C-alpha positions as CSV (number, residue, x, y, z in Angstrom):
1,M,98.5,84.0,150.5
2,D,97.1,80.8,148.9
3,H,94.0,79.6,150.7
4,H,94.1,76.2,149.1
5,Y,96.4,73.2,149.8
6,S,99.0,72.5,147.2
7,P,98.8,69.0,145.6
8,S,101.5,67.5,147.9
9,E,100.0,69.3,151.0
10,F,96.6,68.0,150.1
11,R,97.9,64.4,149.9
12,D,99.7,64.8,153.2
13,K,96.5,66.1,154.7
14,M,94.6,63.0,153.4
15,Y,97.2,60.7,155.0
16,A,96.9,62.6,158.3
17,D,93.1,62.4,158.3
18,L,92.9,58.7,157.4
19,K,93.8,57.3,160.8
20,V,91.8,55.0,163.0
21,T,91.8,56.9,166.4
22,P,89.8,56.2,169.6
23,S,88.5,59.8,169.6
24,D,87.0,59.5,166.1
25,S,85.5,56.1,167.0
26,V,83.8,57.6,170.0
27,I,82.5,60.5,167.9
28,L,81.2,58.0,165.3
29,M,79.4,55.9,168.0
30,C,77.8,59.0,169.4
31,S,76.8,60.1,165.9
32,I,75.2,56.8,165.0
33,F,73.5,56.6,168.4
34,I,72.0,60.1,167.9
35,A,70.9,59.3,164.4
36,S,69.3,56.1,165.5
37,I,67.3,57.9,168.1
38,G,66.3,60.6,165.6
39,L,65.1,57.9,163.1
40,N,63.3,56.0,165.9
41,M,61.5,59.1,167.1
42,N,60.9,60.4,163.6
43,S,62.8,63.7,164.5
44,I,64.5,65.5,161.6
45,P,66.5,68.0,163.8
46,I,68.0,65.1,165.7
47,I,69.0,63.3,162.5
48,I,70.6,66.5,161.1
49,G,72.6,66.9,164.4
50,A,73.9,63.4,164.0
51,M,75.1,64.1,160.5
52,L,76.9,67.2,161.5
53,V,79.2,65.3,163.8
54,S,79.7,62.3,161.6
55,P,83.2,61.6,160.4
56,L,82.1,59.2,157.6
57,M,82.8,61.7,154.8
58,T,86.6,61.6,155.3
59,P,87.4,58.0,154.2
60,I,85.1,58.2,151.2
61,L,86.8,61.4,150.0
62,G,90.1,59.6,150.6
63,I,89.1,56.7,148.4
64,G,88.2,59.0,145.5
65,F,91.5,61.0,146.0
66,A,93.6,57.8,146.1
67,L,92.0,56.4,142.9
68,S,92.6,59.7,141.1
69,V,96.3,59.9,142.0
70,S,96.8,56.0,141.9
71,D,98.1,55.9,145.4
72,L,97.5,52.3,146.5
73,T,98.8,52.9,150.1
74,L,96.3,55.8,150.6
75,L,93.5,53.7,149.0
76,K,94.1,50.8,151.5
77,R,94.2,53.2,154.4
78,A,90.9,54.9,153.4
79,A,89.2,51.6,152.7
80,K,90.3,50.2,156.1
81,L,89.0,53.3,157.9
82,L,85.7,53.1,156.0
83,I,85.3,49.4,156.9
84,V,86.0,50.1,160.5
85,Q,83.6,53.0,160.7
86,V,80.8,51.1,158.9
87,S,81.3,48.1,161.2
88,V,81.1,50.3,164.3
89,S,78.1,52.1,163.0
90,L,76.2,48.9,162.2
91,I,77.0,47.4,165.6
92,V,75.8,50.5,167.5
93,A,72.6,50.9,165.4
94,T,71.7,47.2,165.6
95,L,72.2,47.2,169.4
96,Y,70.1,50.3,169.8
97,F,67.2,49.1,167.7
98,S,67.4,45.7,169.4
99,I,66.7,47.2,172.8
100,S,64.5,50.2,171.8
101,P,60.9,49.9,172.9
102,I,59.8,51.6,169.7
103,T,59.8,48.9,167.2
104,Y,57.7,50.2,164.3
105,A,59.3,51.8,161.2
106,S,59.0,55.6,161.3
107,N,58.5,57.7,158.2
108,E,62.2,58.7,158.4
109,L,63.3,55.1,158.4
110,I,61.0,54.1,155.5
111,A,62.3,57.1,153.5
112,R,65.8,55.5,153.5
113,T,64.6,52.2,151.9
114,S,63.6,53.4,148.4
115,P,66.5,55.2,146.8
116,T,66.0,56.8,143.4
117,I,68.0,58.6,140.7
118,W,67.7,61.8,142.6
119,D,69.8,60.3,145.4
120,V,72.5,59.6,142.8
121,V,72.4,63.2,141.7
122,I,72.6,64.5,145.2
123,A,75.5,62.2,146.1
124,F,77.5,63.3,143.0
125,A,76.8,67.0,143.6
126,G,77.7,66.5,147.3
127,G,80.9,64.8,146.5
128,T,81.9,67.5,144.1
129,A,81.2,70.2,146.7
130,G,82.9,68.1,149.4
131,I,86.3,67.8,147.7
132,I,86.3,71.5,146.8
133,G,85.7,72.4,150.4
134,A,88.2,69.9,151.7
135,R,91.0,71.5,149.7
136,K,90.5,74.9,151.4
137,K,92.8,75.7,154.3
138,V,90.4,78.1,156.0
139,G,87.4,76.8,157.9
140,N,84.2,76.5,155.9
141,N,80.8,74.9,156.2
142,I,80.9,73.0,152.9
143,V,81.8,69.6,154.2
144,P,79.2,69.6,157.1
145,G,76.7,70.8,154.5
146,V,77.6,67.9,152.2
147,A,77.3,65.5,155.2
148,I,73.7,66.7,155.7
149,A,72.8,66.6,151.9
150,T,74.2,63.2,151.2
151,A,72.9,61.7,154.5
152,L,75.4,58.9,155.1
153,M,74.3,58.2,158.7
154,P,70.6,57.5,158.3
155,P,71.0,54.7,155.7
156,L,73.5,52.9,158.0
157,C,71.1,53.3,160.9
158,T,68.3,51.9,158.8
159,V,70.5,48.9,157.9
160,G,71.0,48.4,161.7
161,Y,67.2,48.6,162.2
162,S,66.7,46.0,159.4
163,I,69.2,43.6,161.0
164,A,67.6,44.1,164.5
165,T,64.1,43.5,163.0
166,M,65.2,40.9,160.4
167,N,63.5,43.0,157.6
168,V,65.2,41.9,154.3
169,E,63.3,44.5,152.2
170,Y,64.5,47.4,154.3
171,F,68.0,45.9,154.5
172,L,68.4,45.8,150.7
173,G,66.9,49.3,150.2
174,S,68.9,51.1,152.9
175,S,72.1,49.2,151.9
176,Y,71.6,50.3,148.3
177,L,71.2,53.9,149.3
178,F,74.4,53.8,151.3
179,I,76.2,52.3,148.4
180,I,74.9,55.1,146.1
181,N,76.1,57.8,148.5
182,C,79.5,56.2,149.0
183,G,80.0,55.4,145.4
184,F,79.1,58.7,143.8
185,I,80.8,60.8,146.5
186,A,84.0,58.8,145.6
187,I,83.4,59.1,141.9
188,A,82.8,62.9,142.1
189,T,86.0,63.2,144.2
190,Y,87.9,61.3,141.6
191,I,86.7,63.6,138.8
192,G,87.1,66.7,140.9
193,I,90.8,65.9,141.7
194,R,91.5,65.4,138.1
195,F,89.8,68.7,137.0
196,M,91.7,70.6,139.7
197,G,95.0,69.4,138.3
198,I,96.1,67.6,141.4
199,A,96.2,64.1,139.8
200,G,98.4,65.3,137.0
201,A,100.8,67.0,139.4
202,L,101.3,63.9,141.6
203,H,101.6,61.1,139.0
204,K,101.7,60.5,135.2
205,R,100.3,56.9,134.8
206,Q,97.9,57.6,132.0
207,R,97.3,53.9,131.0
208,Q,96.4,53.1,134.6
209,D,94.2,56.2,134.7
210,R,92.2,54.9,131.8
211,R,91.6,51.6,133.4
212,I,90.4,53.2,136.6
213,T,88.1,55.6,134.7
214,I,86.5,52.8,132.7
215,T,86.0,50.7,135.8
216,L,84.4,53.6,137.6
217,A,82.2,54.4,134.6
218,V,80.9,50.8,134.5
219,L,80.3,50.8,138.3
220,S,78.4,54.0,138.1
221,I,76.1,52.6,135.5
222,L,75.5,49.4,137.4
223,I,74.7,51.4,140.6
224,T,72.5,53.9,138.8
225,V,70.2,51.6,136.8
226,P,68.2,50.2,139.7
227,S,67.6,53.7,141.0
228,M,66.1,54.8,137.7
229,F,63.5,52.1,138.0
230,S,62.8,53.2,141.6
231,A,62.4,56.8,140.4
232,V,59.8,55.7,137.7
233,T,57.8,53.8,140.4
234,L,58.0,56.8,142.8
235,V,56.8,59.2,140.0
236,Q,53.9,56.8,139.2
237,Q,52.9,56.6,142.9
238,S,53.1,60.4,143.3
239,L,50.8,60.9,140.3
240,I,48.3,58.4,141.6
241,S,48.4,60.0,145.1
242,T,47.9,63.4,143.5
243,G,45.0,62.1,141.4
244,I,43.3,60.5,144.5
245,S,43.6,63.7,146.5
246,A,42.1,65.8,143.7
247,L,39.3,63.2,143.2
248,I,38.4,63.3,146.9
249,D,38.5,67.1,147.1
250,E,36.4,67.7,144.0
251,Q,34.0,64.7,143.8
252,F,33.1,64.2,147.5
253,T,32.4,67.8,148.5
254,D,29.0,67.1,150.0
255,S,30.2,64.0,151.9
256,V,32.5,63.6,154.9
257,V,35.4,61.3,153.9
258,I,36.1,59.0,156.9
259,D,38.9,57.0,155.3
260,Q,40.6,56.4,151.9
261,S,43.0,53.7,150.9
262,Y,44.6,52.5,147.7
263,D,45.6,48.9,147.0
264,E,48.5,48.9,144.6
265,E,48.2,45.2,143.8
266,K,44.5,45.3,142.9
267,E,44.7,48.9,141.6
268,Q,41.7,49.6,143.8
269,L,40.7,52.8,145.6
270,T,38.4,52.4,148.6
271,V,36.7,55.5,150.0
272,T,34.5,55.5,153.1
273,V,32.1,58.4,153.5
274,T,29.3,59.6,155.7
275,G,26.9,62.5,155.6
276,K,24.8,63.0,152.5
277,R,24.2,59.7,150.7
278,L,25.3,59.4,147.1
279,S,22.7,58.3,144.6
280,Q,23.4,55.6,141.9
281,E,23.7,58.4,139.3
282,E,26.2,60.3,141.4
283,M,28.2,57.1,141.9
284,T,28.3,56.5,138.2
285,T,29.4,60.1,137.5
286,I,32.3,59.8,140.0
287,E,33.3,56.5,138.4
288,S,33.3,57.9,134.9
289,S,35.5,60.9,136.1
290,L,38.4,58.6,137.2
291,P,40.4,59.1,133.9
292,D,40.3,62.9,134.4
293,Y,42.4,62.4,137.5
294,G,44.9,60.0,136.0
295,L,43.2,57.0,137.5
296,A,42.0,55.3,134.3
297,G,41.8,51.5,134.8
298,K,41.6,51.8,138.6
299,D,38.7,50.2,140.5
300,L,36.6,52.3,142.9
301,V,34.8,51.1,146.0
302,I,32.7,53.5,148.0
303,N,31.5,52.5,151.5
304,Q,28.7,54.7,152.8
305,V,27.9,54.8,156.5
306,P,25.0,56.7,158.2
307,D,25.4,60.3,159.3
308,L,27.0,59.8,162.7
309,N,25.5,63.1,163.9
310,K,22.0,61.7,163.6
311,L,22.8,58.5,165.6
312,T,22.8,57.9,169.4
313,G,26.1,57.2,171.0
314,E,25.4,53.5,171.1
315,Q,24.4,53.4,167.4
316,A,27.5,55.4,166.4
317,A,29.7,53.0,168.4
318,S,28.1,50.1,166.7
319,V,28.6,51.6,163.3
320,L,32.3,52.3,164.0
321,N,32.8,48.8,165.3
322,R,31.3,47.3,162.2
323,Y,33.4,49.6,160.1
324,L,36.6,48.4,161.8
325,E,35.6,44.8,161.3
326,E,34.9,45.5,157.6
327,R,38.3,47.0,157.1
328,L,39.8,43.7,158.3
329,R,37.8,41.7,155.8
330,Q,37.9,44.3,153.0
331,S,40.8,42.9,151.0
332,S,39.2,39.5,150.4
333,W,35.6,40.8,150.0
334,F,36.4,43.4,147.3
335,S,38.9,41.4,145.3
336,N,36.6,40.8,142.3
337,R,34.5,44.0,142.4
338,S,35.0,47.1,140.3
339,F,32.5,49.6,141.6
340,Q,30.1,49.1,144.5
341,F,28.3,50.9,147.3
342,D,26.2,50.2,150.4
343,Q,22.5,50.7,150.8
344,L,22.8,49.6,154.5
345,P,25.9,50.0,156.7
346,F,28.7,47.7,155.4
347,Q,26.4,45.5,153.3
348,L,27.4,45.7,149.7
349,K,24.9,45.8,146.8
350,D,26.2,44.9,143.4
């Protein structure tokens, strides 16, 4: 017994699945609501649960299938369903974030605003696995797994959050991630249908096939290019972060690091320490070691505060208050300095 749909059976299955039904709409609303809560509360398990019940994969696979077999009717039905589902998702997500008492952007929300080339690879691999799994007659866990890997729901929720909070930067980033996922799942489906021989069995329009292939190739390049720049930026940020962590761990072993921050615009690392005071010679040594940690050309500012263990409660509170005030003024005070330290709490000496 063949465990895979024949080409004609698979096309009939696609037609049957690509219908706008009330039950699917309710499932979608529940899914987007759950995903929005998960992103709002920074809960990965909740987000995964939302992706497992999401029906968004079906119309995207349908678009790729329709393009591969040149079925305009199927393409219109799949596009219509996708538009309806995206619209419903955005409405629910926007309403949720408009009334949610938690208004700050969680780490899981922010993570959906900076897509990279790796998201392109994941979407393409997910689409390939998805169309292979969709052709199987027997139940399998491939399509749910693809739904989790490609993460279609979280970007839509983030778009809703961006609309609710009027954050243009997050809107552009999350929308771009959703376009990457949809686009490359559909492209992978298009290629997979052709390699499985389904396209050839259902139609013979080779000239039309070439036009579609060229169009998809151009679109894939246009979609991919911005993500490559994002990947380069992400790698650079990762290298800087790793270098800073290594610098802190190895060069400030005798001090207690209260705070550290890096200003990308000024390329300036600010480290606030207490405990054993660093001498001028030690400061110079730390500064000269920056290139060893991949931080060549970066500025270093070290703030030294008294050892809090040796202060009274009132003195410690005063030091901490002045530290907080200094943090607010820091960006303007340090803009033209390359390497400085305190002899007295929060008073810089050049």
